[in-house]
MDAnalysis code that builds the backbone (N, CA, C; Angstrom):
import MDAnalysis as mda
import numpy as np

u = mda.Universe.empty(747, n_residues=249, atom_resindex=np.repeat(np.arange(249), 3), trajectory=True)
u.add_TopologyAttr("name", ["N", "CA", "C"] * 249)
u.add_TopologyAttr("resid", np.arange(1, 250))
u.add_TopologyAttr("resname", ["MET", "ARG", "LEU", "PHE", "ARG", "PRO", "LEU", "LEU", "LEU", "GLY", "LEU", "LEU", "THR", "SER", "LEU", "THR", "ALA", "CYS", "SER", "GLY", "GLN", "GLN", "LYS", "THR", "LEU", "PRO", "PRO", "PRO", "ALA", "VAL", "ALA", "THR", "PRO", "LEU", "ALA", "PRO", "PRO", "GLY", "VAL", "VAL", "THR", "PHE", "LEU", "ALA", "SER", "THR", "PRO", "PHE", "PRO", "THR", "PHE", "THR", "SER", "LEU", "PRO", "ARG", "PRO", "GLU", "ASN", "THR", "ALA", "THR", "LEU", "PRO", "PRO", "LEU", "PRO", "SER", "SER", "THR", "PRO", "ALA", "PRO", "THR", "SER", "ALA", "GLY", "ILE", "VAL", "PRO", "ALA", "LEU", "THR", "GLY", "PHE", "VAL", "SER", "GLN", "PRO", "PRO", "ASP", "PRO", "GLY", "LEU", "ALA", "SER", "LEU", "ALA", "ALA", "ASP", "GLU", "ILE", "GLY", "ALA", "ASN", "LEU", "PRO", "THR", "GLN", "ILE", "ARG", "ILE", "ALA", "ALA", "ILE", "GLY", "VAL", "ASP", "GLY", "ALA", "VAL", "VAL", "PRO", "VAL", "GLY", "TRP", "HIS", "LEU", "GLU", "GLY", "ASP", "ASN", "ALA", "VAL", "TYR", "ASP", "SER", "PRO", "GLY", "TYR", "ALA", "ALA", "GLY", "PHE", "LEU", "VAL", "SER", "SER", "ALA", "PRO", "PRO", "GLY", "THR", "VAL", "GLY", "ASN", "THR", "VAL", "ILE", "TYR", "GLY", "HIS", "ASN", "HIS", "ILE", "LEU", "GLY", "GLU", "VAL", "PHE", "ARG", "ARG", "LEU", "SER", "GLU", "LEU", "LYS", "ALA", "GLY", "ASP", "VAL", "VAL", "GLU", "VAL", "SER", "THR", "SER", "ALA", "GLN", "VAL", "TRP", "HIS", "TYR", "THR", "VAL", "GLU", "SER", "VAL", "THR", "THR", "PHE", "GLN", "GLU", "ALA", "GLY", "ILE", "THR", "PRO", "GLU", "GLN", "GLN", "ALA", "ALA", "ASN", "LEU", "VAL", "TYR", "PHE", "ASP", "PRO", "THR", "SER", "ASP", "VAL", "ARG", "LEU", "THR", "LEU", "LEU", "THR", "CYS", "TRP", "PRO", "TYR", "THR", "GLY", "ASN", "SER", "HIS", "ARG", "VAL", "ALA", "VAL", "VAL", "ALA", "ARG", "PRO", "THR", "PRO"])
u.atoms.positions = np.array([
    [-16.614, 5.127, 15.048],
    [-16.276, 4.042, 14.404],
    [-15.153, 3.377, 14.401],
    [-14.626, 2.266, 14.527],
    [-13.546, 1.553, 14.945],
    [-13.118, 1.710, 14.164],
    [-11.412, 2.126, 14.501],
    [-10.555, 2.087, 13.340],
    [-9.663, 1.078, 12.559],
    [-9.528, 0.131, 13.759],
    [-8.870, -0.787, 13.170],
    [-9.809, -2.198, 13.152],
    [-10.015, -2.627, 12.119],
    [-10.958, -3.457, 11.412],
    [-10.427, -4.121, 10.281],
    [-10.459, -5.025, 9.824],
    [-10.072, -5.613, 8.254],
    [-10.329, -4.629, 7.059],
    [-9.089, -4.568, 6.239],
    [-9.347, -3.744, 5.062],
    [-10.240, -4.761, 4.227],
    [-10.869, -3.872, 3.359],
    [-11.313, -3.942, 1.860],
    [-10.665, -4.154, 1.126],
    [-10.014, -5.222, 0.681],
    [-8.743, -5.040, -0.393],
    [-9.145, -4.656, -1.490],
    [-10.445, -4.790, -2.275],
    [-11.026, -4.338, -3.343],
    [-10.781, -2.698, -3.671],
    [-9.945, -2.083, -2.741],
    [-10.530, -0.595, -2.720],
    [-9.023, -0.455, -3.273],
    [-8.066, -1.146, -4.065],
    [-6.658, -0.585, -4.680],
    [-7.080, 0.587, -5.813],
    [-8.279, 0.457, -6.124],
    [-8.754, 1.405, -7.336],
    [-8.750, 3.420, -6.717],
    [-8.796, 3.428, -5.192],
    [-9.149, 4.144, -4.593],
    [-7.522, 4.638, -3.615],
    [-6.808, 4.223, -4.334],
    [-5.026, 3.793, -3.486],
    [-4.870, 5.393, -3.556],
    [-4.660, 6.290, -4.114],
    [-4.160, 7.840, -3.667],
    [-4.071, 8.417, -4.557],
    [-4.486, 9.902, -3.889],
    [-4.992, 11.134, -4.723],
    [-4.491, 11.341, -6.036],
    [-4.327, 11.151, -7.183],
    [-4.109, 11.343, -8.445],
    [-5.281, 12.535, -9.634],
    [-4.649, 12.934, -10.148],
    [-5.548, 14.025, -10.868],
    [-4.651, 14.495, -12.547],
    [-5.624, 15.152, -12.879],
    [-4.905, 15.171, -14.688],
    [-5.716, 14.265, -15.599],
    [-5.141, 14.945, -16.711],
    [-6.284, 14.378, -18.065],
    [-5.068, 12.956, -18.366],
    [-5.659, 12.062, -18.931],
    [-5.263, 11.094, -19.553],
    [-4.305, 11.084, -20.909],
    [-3.196, 10.437, -20.713],
    [-2.092, 10.123, -21.823],
    [-2.264, 9.073, -22.916],
    [-1.707, 8.943, -23.788],
    [-1.966, 7.800, -24.632],
    [-0.696, 6.911, -23.536],
    [-1.045, 5.889, -23.522],
    [0.322, 5.100, -22.416],
    [0.676, 3.808, -23.323],
    [2.028, 3.588, -23.069],
    [2.410, 2.782, -23.357],
    [1.975, 1.464, -23.146],
    [1.624, -0.051, -23.522],
    [1.070, -1.535, -22.970],
    [2.018, -1.150, -21.701],
    [1.252, -1.716, -20.299],
    [1.706, -1.499, -18.791],
    [2.298, -3.046, -18.938],
    [3.425, -3.073, -17.800],
    [4.020, -4.080, -17.866],
    [3.177, -5.625, -16.727],
    [3.703, -6.536, -17.520],
    [2.922, -7.437, -17.033],
    [3.311, -8.118, -15.205],
    [2.494, -7.998, -14.407],
    [2.554, -8.223, -13.409],
    [3.403, -9.773, -13.307],
    [4.695, -9.496, -12.605],
    [5.444, -11.079, -12.235],
    [4.745, -11.589, -10.960],
    [4.386, -12.646, -10.931],
    [4.295, -13.124, -9.297],
    [5.082, -13.180, -8.492],
    [4.614, -12.867, -6.986],
    [5.516, -12.862, -5.905],
    [6.102, -14.075, -6.043],
    [7.079, -14.009, -5.094],
    [7.735, -15.289, -4.632],
    [7.113, -15.616, -3.461],
    [6.569, -17.293, -3.388],
    [5.841, -17.522, -2.543],
    [6.054, -17.164, -1.093],
    [5.237, -17.519, -0.088],
    [5.388, -17.005, 1.145],
    [6.622, -17.739, 1.689],
    [7.184, -17.037, 2.322],
    [8.019, -18.298, 3.331],
    [9.328, -18.112, 2.691],
    [9.388, -17.891, 1.493],
    [10.735, -18.323, 0.475],
    [11.931, -17.054, 0.764],
    [12.496, -17.173, 2.024],
    [13.312, -16.332, 2.609],
    [14.395, -16.653, 3.095],
    [15.211, -17.222, 2.446],
    [16.037, -18.558, 3.481],
    [16.848, -17.851, 4.233],
    [17.416, -16.478, 4.143],
    [18.060, -16.106, 5.091],
    [17.478, -15.572, 6.417],
    [16.340, -15.418, 6.498],
    [15.624, -15.478, 7.880],
    [15.736, -16.529, 8.881],
    [16.148, -17.674, 7.955],
    [16.108, -18.856, 9.535],
    [16.466, -18.605, 10.545],
    [18.340, -17.932, 10.075],
    [18.918, -17.763, 11.116],
    [18.681, -16.598, 11.856],
    [17.687, -15.614, 11.292],
    [17.119, -14.347, 12.133],
    [15.720, -14.285, 12.016],
    [15.321, -14.678, 12.901],
    [13.961, -15.099, 12.366],
    [12.862, -13.789, 13.125],
    [12.140, -13.176, 12.711],
    [11.105, -12.411, 12.960],
    [10.194, -12.518, 13.949],
    [9.923, -11.946, 14.549],
    [8.420, -11.971, 15.460],
    [7.259, -11.581, 13.998],
    [5.963, -12.256, 14.853],
    [4.696, -12.021, 13.847],
    [3.567, -11.002, 14.967],
    [3.310, -10.313, 14.163],
    [2.523, -9.056, 14.946],
    [1.332, -9.407, 14.969],
    [0.811, -9.098, 16.094],
    [-1.022, -10.118, 15.923],
    [-1.925, -9.295, 16.714],
    [-1.446, -8.193, 17.048],
    [-2.232, -7.314, 18.382],
    [-3.407, -6.445, 17.072],
    [-2.978, -6.108, 16.124],
    [-4.165, -5.703, 15.140],
    [-4.505, -6.672, 13.916],
    [-5.702, -6.374, 13.918],
    [-6.474, -6.928, 12.763],
    [-5.752, -7.226, 11.867],
    [-6.035, -7.900, 10.387],
    [-4.904, -8.542, 9.526],
    [-6.086, -8.376, 8.543],
    [-5.724, -7.718, 7.089],
    [-6.861, -7.871, 5.833],
    [-7.172, -9.049, 5.398],
    [-8.451, -9.274, 5.261],
    [-9.128, -9.818, 4.864],
    [-9.700, -10.082, 3.419],
    [-8.868, -11.142, 2.418],
    [-9.134, -10.859, 0.572],
    [-10.369, -11.325, 0.928],
    [-11.824, -10.995, 1.212],
    [-13.022, -11.462, 1.029],
    [-14.399, -10.856, 0.531],
    [-13.886, -9.370, 0.308],
    [-14.935, -7.917, 0.143],
    [-15.242, -8.350, -1.386],
    [-16.493, -7.716, -2.333],
    [-16.795, -7.821, -3.148],
    [-15.428, -7.194, -4.182],
    [-15.097, -7.564, -5.157],
    [-14.668, -6.887, -5.997],
    [-14.859, -5.497, -6.318],
    [-14.161, -4.252, -6.598],
    [-15.035, -3.099, -7.229],
    [-15.672, -3.390, -8.404],
    [-16.614, -3.143, -8.791],
    [-17.288, -2.522, -9.950],
    [-16.841, -1.890, -10.616],
    [-17.393, -1.289, -12.062],
    [-16.417, -0.143, -12.674],
    [-17.709, 0.669, -12.269],
    [-17.245, 1.811, -12.997],
    [-17.790, 2.775, -12.507],
    [-19.666, 3.237, -12.864],
    [-19.753, 2.462, -14.077],
    [-20.936, 2.416, -14.390],
    [-22.060, 1.385, -14.047],
    [-21.201, 0.419, -13.032],
    [-22.023, -0.541, -12.886],
    [-22.796, -0.423, -11.105],
    [-23.344, -1.525, -10.860],
    [-24.178, -1.120, -9.371],
    [-23.537, -1.563, -8.285],
    [-23.012, -1.309, -7.519],
    [-22.260, -2.329, -6.058],
    [-22.785, -3.127, -5.250],
    [-22.735, -4.472, -5.589],
    [-23.223, -5.246, -4.583],
    [-22.449, -5.388, -3.175],
    [-23.467, -5.584, -2.083],
    [-22.791, -5.364, -0.991],
    [-21.802, -6.243, -0.693],
    [-20.758, -6.537, 0.145],
    [-20.022, -7.465, 0.437],
    [-20.451, -7.678, 2.154],
    [-19.976, -8.796, 2.659],
    [-20.350, -9.599, 3.806],
    [-20.302, -8.614, 4.842],
    [-19.173, -7.806, 4.811],
    [-18.932, -7.030, 5.700],
    [-20.206, -5.804, 6.078],
    [-21.304, -6.180, 5.025],
    [-22.075, -4.666, 4.863],
    [-21.802, -3.204, 4.161],
    [-20.476, -3.535, 3.819],
    [-19.697, -2.163, 3.303],
    [-19.574, -2.485, 1.754],
    [-20.255, -1.309, 0.894],
    [-20.111, -1.059, -0.193],
    [-18.587, -1.061, -1.101],
    [-17.651, -1.542, -1.124],
    [-16.332, -0.978, -1.904],
    [-16.684, -0.957, -3.633],
    [-16.360, 0.767, -3.922],
    [-16.665, 1.233, -5.076],
    [-15.661, 1.692, -5.782],
    [-15.821, 2.270, -6.928],
    [-14.500, 2.906, -7.581],
    [-15.268, 4.699, -7.136],
    [-14.930, 4.963, -6.393],
    [-15.375, 6.040, -5.544],
    [-14.089, 6.929, -5.848],
    [-13.236, 7.188, -6.893],
    [-12.489, 8.547, -7.545],
    [-10.900, 8.354, -6.369],
    [-10.719, 9.266, -5.573],
    [-9.440, 9.723, -5.382],
    [-9.809, 9.883, -3.902],
    [-8.782, 9.748, -2.923],
    [-8.523, 10.083, -1.539],
    [-8.234, 11.371, -1.620],
    [-9.100, 11.601, -0.423],
    [-8.852, 13.101, -0.553],
    [-9.002, 13.706, 1.082],
    [-9.463, 12.759, 1.989],
    [-9.625, 12.654, 3.610],
    [-8.545, 12.378, 4.186],
    [-8.029, 13.263, 5.173],
    [-6.650, 12.539, 6.169],
    [-7.345, 11.654, 6.932],
    [-6.399, 10.942, 7.645],
    [-6.860, 10.076, 8.645],
    [-7.331, 10.468, 10.004],
    [-8.080, 9.694, 10.588],
    [-8.822, 10.467, 11.798],
    [-8.022, 10.884, 12.789],
    [-8.064, 11.981, 13.516],
    [-6.861, 12.588, 14.212],
    [-7.114, 11.593, 15.403],
    [-7.452, 10.751, 15.743],
    [-7.359, 9.707, 17.137],
    [-6.448, 8.573, 16.183],
    [-6.191, 8.733, 14.850],
    [-5.117, 7.254, 14.515],
    [-3.979, 7.352, 14.920],
    [-3.381, 8.223, 14.999],
    [-1.765, 8.671, 15.215],
    [-1.471, 7.801, 16.522],
    [-2.133, 8.500, 17.676],
    [-2.199, 7.994, 18.906],
    [-2.692, 6.653, 19.148],
    [-3.518, 5.991, 18.447],
    [-4.117, 4.917, 18.644],
    [-3.156, 3.827, 17.933],
    [-2.017, 4.332, 16.777],
    [-1.297, 3.544, 16.234],
    [-0.027, 3.369, 17.042],
    [0.221, 4.421, 17.320],
    [1.944, 4.399, 18.548],
    [1.279, 3.669, 19.521],
    [0.398, 3.398, 20.363],
    [-0.205, 3.106, 21.108],
    [-0.040, 1.069, 21.139],
    [-0.945, 0.845, 19.863],
    [-1.013, -0.485, 19.314],
    [0.184, -1.160, 19.155],
    [1.242, -0.283, 18.248],
    [2.751, -0.851, 17.238],
    [3.438, -0.568, 18.159],
    [3.603, 0.636, 19.103],
    [4.623, 1.227, 19.501],
    [5.729, 1.287, 18.878],
    [7.130, 0.541, 19.057],
    [8.585, 1.154, 18.547],
    [8.488, 0.425, 17.248],
    [7.427, -0.147, 17.007],
    [7.734, -0.501, 15.390],
    [6.597, 0.259, 14.283],
    [6.116, 1.556, 14.846],
    [6.112, 1.919, 14.131],
    [6.805, 2.878, 13.428],
    [6.541, 2.846, 11.489],
    [7.281, 3.527, 11.162],
    [7.103, 5.122, 11.222],
    [8.245, 5.977, 10.742],
    [8.139, 7.081, 11.131],
    [9.367, 7.871, 10.270],
    [9.869, 7.246, 9.292],
    [10.524, 8.023, 8.296],
    [11.177, 6.878, 7.111],
    [10.725, 7.477, 5.758],
    [11.526, 6.326, 4.435],
    [12.449, 7.099, 3.877],
    [13.246, 6.550, 3.464],
    [14.635, 7.369, 2.717],
    [14.506, 6.344, 1.603],
    [14.961, 6.789, 0.673],
    [15.345, 6.161, -1.042],
    [16.380, 6.719, -1.628],
    [16.973, 6.514, -1.019],
    [18.796, 7.488, -2.039],
    [18.514, 7.504, -3.556],
    [18.201, 6.026, -4.210],
    [18.331, 6.273, -5.726],
    [17.140, 7.233, -6.089],
    [16.290, 7.480, -5.538],
    [15.103, 8.801, -6.144],
    [15.011, 9.699, -5.275],
    [15.691, 10.255, -4.304],
    [16.117, 11.352, -3.491],
    [14.809, 11.147, -2.583],
    [13.860, 10.456, -1.981],
    [12.997, 10.179, -1.374],
    [13.615, 10.139, 0.379],
    [13.319, 11.203, 1.388],
    [13.714, 11.320, 2.204],
    [12.421, 11.760, 3.236],
    [11.610, 10.998, 3.601],
    [10.364, 11.855, 4.545],
    [9.384, 11.109, 5.174],
    [9.041, 11.884, 5.999],
    [8.427, 11.160, 7.023],
    [6.819, 10.280, 6.751],
    [6.637, 9.609, 7.736],
    [5.811, 8.164, 7.227],
    [4.574, 8.391, 8.481],
    [3.227, 8.397, 8.092],
    [2.600, 8.465, 9.059],
    [1.717, 7.669, 8.992],
    [0.820, 7.026, 9.640],
    [-0.071, 5.889, 9.731],
    [-1.831, 6.552, 9.211],
    [-1.796, 5.284, 8.523],
    [-3.023, 5.595, 7.511],
    [-3.944, 4.484, 7.618],
    [-5.256, 4.598, 7.642],
    [-6.471, 3.687, 7.699],
    [-7.323, 3.951, 6.306],
    [-8.502, 3.793, 7.099],
    [-9.703, 3.830, 5.755],
    [-10.929, 4.621, 6.524],
    [-11.563, 5.158, 6.009],
    [-13.038, 5.534, 6.299],
    [-14.188, 5.200, 5.348],
    [-15.238, 5.482, 5.927],
    [-16.347, 5.522, 4.960],
    [-16.973, 6.963, 4.342],
    [-17.356, 6.748, 3.209],
    [-17.908, 8.026, 2.546],
    [-19.162, 7.517, 1.904],
    [-20.075, 7.376, 2.728],
    [-21.548, 7.150, 2.191],
    [-21.718, 5.558, 2.711],
    [-21.764, 4.842, 1.714],
    [-21.975, 3.480, 1.683],
    [-20.104, 2.825, 0.932],
    [-19.429, 4.001, 0.870],
    [-18.319, 3.261, 0.434],
    [-17.256, 3.383, 1.894],
    [-16.175, 2.430, 1.002],
    [-14.969, 2.780, 2.100],
    [-13.611, 2.961, 1.233],
    [-12.975, 4.054, 1.481],
    [-12.008, 4.714, 0.840],
    [-10.726, 4.958, 1.378],
    [-9.219, 4.696, 1.055],
    [-8.158, 4.544, 2.029],
    [-8.380, 6.170, 2.331],
    [-7.372, 6.365, 3.459],
    [-7.142, 8.049, 3.585],
    [-5.883, 8.509, 3.125],
    [-5.515, 9.656, 3.007],
    [-5.084, 10.258, 2.348],
    [-3.457, 10.389, 3.432],
    [-2.416, 10.338, 3.164],
    [-1.423, 10.670, 3.721],
    [-0.677, 11.809, 3.836],
    [-1.273, 12.733, 2.653],
    [-1.606, 14.323, 2.576],
    [0.367, 14.561, 1.997],
    [1.464, 15.032, 2.677],
    [2.309, 15.276, 2.114],
    [3.615, 14.445, 2.328],
    [2.753, 13.613, 3.230],
    [3.824, 12.090, 3.675],
    [3.744, 10.905, 3.020],
    [4.248, 9.914, 3.144],
    [3.857, 8.391, 2.589],
    [3.109, 7.969, 3.900],
    [2.440, 7.113, 3.928],
    [1.274, 6.548, 4.628],
    [1.505, 4.939, 4.702],
    [1.462, 4.948, 6.402],
    [1.764, 3.174, 6.442],
    [0.530, 2.807, 6.565],
    [0.158, 1.778, 5.948],
    [-1.094, 0.951, 6.253],
    [-1.105, 0.286, 7.506],
    [-1.920, 0.945, 8.499],
    [-1.877, 0.264, 10.050],
    [-2.509, -1.253, 10.201],
    [-3.549, -1.448, 9.520],
    [-3.707, -3.093, 9.326],
    [-2.542, -4.176, 8.667],
    [-1.768, -3.443, 8.000],
    [-0.539, -4.519, 7.344],
    [0.822, -4.547, 8.741],
    [1.715, -5.312, 8.344],
    [2.814, -5.708, 9.171],
    [3.783, -4.292, 9.503],
    [4.034, -4.270, 10.637],
    [4.913, -2.835, 11.079],
    [6.224, -3.737, 10.587],
    [7.209, -2.938, 10.392],
    [8.481, -3.589, 10.018],
    [9.248, -4.058, 10.838],
    [10.016, -5.263, 11.152],
    [10.365, -6.356, 12.217],
    [9.651, -7.184, 12.431],
    [8.574, -7.411, 11.807],
    [7.019, -8.686, 12.017],
    [7.292, -9.159, 10.605],
    [6.919, -10.608, 10.874],
    [6.631, -11.167, 9.706],
    [4.951, -10.626, 8.819],
    [5.133, -10.848, 7.575],
    [4.349, -10.027, 6.799],
    [4.539, -9.098, 5.860],
    [3.514, -8.605, 5.294],
    [3.659, -7.807, 4.111],
    [3.465, -5.978, 4.698],
    [4.718, -5.516, 4.942],
    [4.201, -3.802, 5.086],
    [3.815, -2.706, 3.987],
    [3.130, -2.419, 4.204],
    [2.432, -1.405, 3.115],
    [2.480, 0.031, 3.110],
    [3.190, 0.527, 2.000],
    [3.481, 2.122, 2.767],
    [2.951, 2.702, 1.335],
    [2.342, 3.852, 1.067],
    [1.686, 4.282, -0.454],
    [1.901, 5.576, -0.052],
    [1.845, 6.482, -1.406],
    [1.940, 7.955, -1.526],
    [1.626, 8.349, -2.677],
    [1.458, 10.079, -2.394],
    [1.258, 10.271, -4.055],
    [2.331, 10.522, -4.435],
    [1.374, 10.509, -6.589],
    [2.565, 10.512, -7.097],
    [2.748, 12.343, -7.875],
    [1.793, 12.765, -7.783],
    [1.925, 14.703, -8.361],
    [1.495, 15.580, -7.827],
    [0.734, 15.191, -6.495],
    [0.122, 16.307, -5.637],
    [0.763, 16.445, -4.269],
    [0.431, 17.344, -3.854],
    [1.083, 17.590, -2.192],
    [2.508, 17.251, -2.161],
    [3.084, 16.547, -1.065],
    [4.349, 16.591, -1.547],
    [5.354, 15.626, -2.599],
    [4.574, 15.049, -3.324],
    [4.850, 14.205, -4.248],
    [5.963, 13.523, -3.999],
    [5.660, 12.663, -2.951],
    [6.726, 11.855, -2.145],
    [7.559, 10.706, -2.901],
    [6.357, 9.599, -4.136],
    [6.450, 8.644, -4.598],
    [6.173, 9.188, -5.849],
    [6.686, 10.510, -6.556],
    [6.886, 10.488, -7.893],
    [7.622, 10.028, -8.616],
    [8.708, 9.541, -7.944],
    [9.596, 8.670, -8.998],
    [9.928, 7.485, -8.938],
    [8.727, 6.997, -8.037],
    [8.733, 5.481, -7.653],
    [9.255, 4.446, -8.449],
    [8.434, 4.506, -9.818],
    [8.471, 3.508, -10.838],
    [9.880, 3.664, -11.618],
    [11.090, 4.482, -11.112],
    [12.481, 4.649, -11.563],
    [13.203, 3.633, -10.592],
    [12.673, 3.040, -9.646],
    [13.625, 2.315, -9.236],
    [14.019, 0.516, -9.730],
    [14.990, 0.030, -9.405],
    [15.325, -0.924, -10.257],
    [16.005, -2.151, -8.946],
    [15.688, -3.218, -9.559],
    [16.265, -4.448, -8.485],
    [17.580, -3.862, -7.965],
    [17.799, -4.304, -7.117],
    [18.697, -3.972, -5.772],
    [19.265, -2.462, -5.128],
    [18.215, -1.563, -5.775],
    [18.202, -0.155, -5.016],
    [17.889, -0.635, -3.675],
    [18.259, 0.130, -2.577],
    [18.487, 0.172, -1.086],
    [17.098, 1.185, -0.498],
    [16.227, 0.737, 0.250],
    [14.849, 1.551, 0.981],
    [15.394, 1.354, 2.333],
    [15.137, 2.428, 2.860],
    [15.553, 2.289, 4.503],
    [14.048, 2.747, 5.469],
    [13.772, 2.262, 5.963],
    [12.225, 2.340, 6.785],
    [12.714, 2.354, 8.037],
    [12.685, 3.699, 8.332],
    [13.364, 3.855, 10.257],
    [11.748, 4.333, 11.605],
    [11.966, 3.369, 12.533],
    [11.038, 3.301, 13.676],
    [11.940, 3.979, 14.866],
    [11.157, 4.012, 15.630],
    [11.729, 5.094, 16.857],
    [12.795, 3.594, 17.395],
    [12.655, 2.583, 17.125],
    [14.127, 1.598, 17.697],
    [14.677, 1.362, 16.434],
    [14.682, 1.414, 15.441],
    [15.620, 1.132, 14.447],
    [15.642, 1.305, 12.973],
    [16.677, 1.777, 12.146],
    [16.349, 1.497, 10.660],
    [16.516, 0.486, 10.188],
    [15.310, -0.162, 9.345],
    [15.199, -1.491, 8.896],
    [16.027, -1.226, 6.880],
    [16.278, -2.143, 6.417],
    [17.095, -1.821, 5.184],
    [16.428, -2.874, 4.182],
    [15.675, -2.774, 3.686],
    [15.138, -3.386, 2.063],
    [15.807, -3.278, 1.106],
    [16.227, -4.467, 0.297],
    [16.173, -4.339, -1.176],
    [15.344, -4.392, -2.228],
    [15.587, -3.678, -2.843],
    [14.184, -3.864, -4.364],
    [14.537, -5.053, -4.516],
    [13.319, -6.033, -5.009],
    [13.270, -7.218, -5.385],
    [12.670, -7.017, -6.880],
    [11.613, -5.957, -6.823],
    [10.791, -6.141, -8.254],
    [10.006, -4.523, -8.205],
    [9.757, -4.179, -9.661],
    [9.073, -2.634, -9.811],
    [7.985, -3.175, -10.931],
    [6.879, -3.214, -10.263],
    [5.940, -3.435, -11.504],
    [4.826, -2.638, -12.173],
    [4.640, -2.073, -12.989],
    [3.416, -1.141, -13.685],
    [2.677, -1.653, -13.997],
    [1.095, -1.613, -13.383],
    [0.034, -2.306, -13.917],
    [-1.148, -1.345, -14.105],
    [-2.121, -1.912, -15.189],
    [-3.134, -1.113, -15.473],
    [-4.016, -1.538, -14.542],
    [-5.173, -0.233, -13.942],
    [-6.102, 0.208, -13.003],
    [-6.998, 0.059, -13.374],
    [-7.321, 1.118, -14.384],
    [-8.732, 1.885, -14.747],
    [-9.400, 0.659, -16.072],
    [-10.159, 0.382, -15.952],
    [-11.134, -0.162, -17.482],
    [-10.647, -1.643, -17.591],
    [-10.232, -2.259, -15.885],
    [-9.911, -3.604, -16.611],
    [-10.733, -4.248, -16.210],
    [-10.848, -5.982, -15.925],
    [-11.910, -7.022, -16.245],
    [-11.895, -7.196, -14.078],
    [-13.027, -7.637, -13.962],
    [-12.891, -7.845, -12.060],
    [-11.450, -8.837, -11.816],
    [-11.213, -9.896, -12.534],
    [-10.530, -11.302, -12.706],
    [-8.857, -10.146, -12.543],
    [-9.034, -8.990, -13.867],
    [-7.617, -8.327, -13.751],
    [-7.234, -7.597, -12.200],
    [-8.588, -7.037, -11.880],
    [-8.438, -6.531, -10.343],
    [-8.029, -7.523, -9.651],
    [-8.711, -8.267, -9.807],
    [-8.401, -9.549, -7.970],
    [-6.886, -9.702, -7.959],
    [-6.518, -10.119, -9.362],
    [-4.760, -10.115, -9.346],
    [-3.892, -9.405, -8.956],
    [-4.471, -7.671, -9.012],
    [-3.610, -6.702, -8.620],
    [-3.500, -6.731, -7.276],
    [-4.585, -7.249, -6.426],
    [-4.777, -6.865, -5.216],
    [-3.679, -7.695, -4.168],
    [-3.042, -8.854, -4.937],
    [-1.943, -9.332, -4.135],
    [-0.791, -8.567, -3.568],
    [-0.940, -7.134, -3.978],
    [-0.021, -6.255, -3.337],
    [-0.526, -5.786, -1.878],
    [-1.686, -6.040, -1.685],
    [-2.241, -5.742, -0.110],
    [-2.423, -6.909, 0.498],
    [-2.154, -8.026, 0.634],
    [-2.395, -9.149, 0.832],
    [-1.247, -9.701, 1.929],
    [-1.699, -9.867, 3.350],
    [-0.939, -10.160, 3.987],
    [-0.135, -11.455, 3.708],
    [1.039, -11.767, 3.904],
    [2.141, -13.133, 3.584],
    [2.436, -13.532, 4.549],
    [3.378, -14.835, 4.755],
    [3.813, -15.113, 5.750],
    [5.682, -15.276, 5.953],
    [5.603, -14.398, 4.610],
    [7.151, -13.879, 4.787],
    [7.501, -12.606, 5.361],
    [8.499, -11.643, 5.215],
    [8.484, -10.566, 5.196],
    [8.923, -9.782, 4.091],
    [8.442, -8.783, 4.207],
    [8.404, -8.134, 2.418],
    [7.753, -6.676, 3.074],
    [8.321, -5.814, 1.947],
    [7.891, -3.904, 2.012],
    [7.486, -4.105, 0.115],
    [6.001, -3.373, 0.591],
    [5.517, -3.083, -0.586],
    [4.909, -1.380, -0.776],
    [5.660, -0.893, -1.583],
    [5.520, 0.313, -1.736],
    [4.298, 0.842, -3.582],
    [3.600, 1.810, -3.373],
    [2.620, 1.762, -3.989],
    [1.889, 3.739, -4.609],
    [1.808, 3.256, -5.249],
    [1.805, 4.919, -5.858],
    [0.614, 4.543, -7.244],
    [0.446, 5.974, -7.609],
    [-0.649, 5.830, -8.791],
    [0.929, 6.474, -10.260],
    [-0.089, 6.464, -11.433],
    [1.234, 6.514, -12.225],
    [0.196, 6.250, -14.022],
    [0.584, 7.248, -14.419],
    [1.604, 7.834, -14.827],
    [1.844, 9.558, -14.135],
    [2.302, 10.146, -14.058],
    [2.456, 11.172, -13.470],
    [1.501, 12.617, -13.783],
    [0.892, 12.157, -15.290],
    [-0.631, 12.907, -15.327],
    [-1.516, 12.095, -15.533],
    [-1.581, 11.218, -15.012],
    [-3.141, 10.462, -14.378],
    [-3.036, 9.595, -13.473],
    [-4.096, 8.174, -13.121],
    [-4.198, 7.701, -12.122],
    [-4.424, 6.089, -12.767],
    [-4.339, 5.770, -13.957],
    [-5.247, 4.545, -14.963],
    [-4.287, 3.132, -14.313],
    [-2.854, 3.705, -14.086],
    [-2.249, 2.686, -13.406],
    [-1.604, 2.774, -12.082],
    [-1.252, 1.887, -11.720],
    [-0.351, 1.611, -10.334],
    [1.214, 0.985, -10.342],
    [1.933, 1.688, -9.694],
    [3.405, 1.032, -9.597],
    [3.607, 0.399, -8.078],
    [3.403, -0.893, -8.326],
    [4.005, -1.709, -7.222],
    [5.766, -1.679, -7.100],
    [6.143, -1.388, -5.543],
    [7.571, -1.677, -5.442],
    [7.768, -2.818, -4.162],
    [8.278, -4.158, -4.363],
    [8.402, -5.397, -3.667],
    [9.656, -4.956, -2.897],
    [10.334, -5.633, -1.794],
    [11.326, -5.529, -1.596],
    [11.620, -6.288, -0.107],
    [12.771, -6.926, -0.298],
    [12.860, -7.779, 1.134],
    [14.107, -7.265, 2.073],
    [14.080, -7.667, 3.301],
    [15.370, -7.293, 4.137],
    [16.686, -7.683, 3.753],
    [17.037, -6.886, 3.675],
    [18.707, -6.626, 3.234],
    [19.670, -7.772, 4.333],
    [19.780, -8.730, 3.616],
    [20.776, -10.112, 4.458],
    [21.969, -9.603, 5.726],
])
């Protein structure tokens, strides 16, 4: 199977491996629309290159159905479905392929002092389970989605991690606040980002329209941003936390 091909963004529901019984939760925060692409004024004097050697995600897949419904094939011939939780690690060849294609821009480390995160970042993609496609598990590390934009290039850099299994690398992600600093290291340099927004949104038991709205966090952009994602709460997987950060001027 070719490793780098457009991701099916309808797979948000299978983002990370979360388990545990559901608790009664407070109403989720209402997602705040992200800033329009390109509205980052300080980049005018320090333009970022655009990364084009790997295919970008295309938001063309059929939205994932609810568990009780019958999935419909997508135009790509793959059926995205609510398949549960990610457990399979990336293909063994993905790391070397990502290193060859992305080179010095491949993330290797993430540090978030405000919540005590200092861990490795590994490349992740997606794989087929029957007729369904699901995201790879980053294991004890955070996972850089190889079809998203590498740090230092124009676009949306997507990194996700588990919240309460394996390394629990993003267990405290929901505690971040606007203004907190995120550092993403590559072999070439350390990229600094400043948190702009932290959003908790419902993912289980929602309408297709709500699911479509949630997919914005995976979308490619024409500006420069970092998106961090994990499940929430600590005892379940009914919600997601999305942190959007911008390059620090």
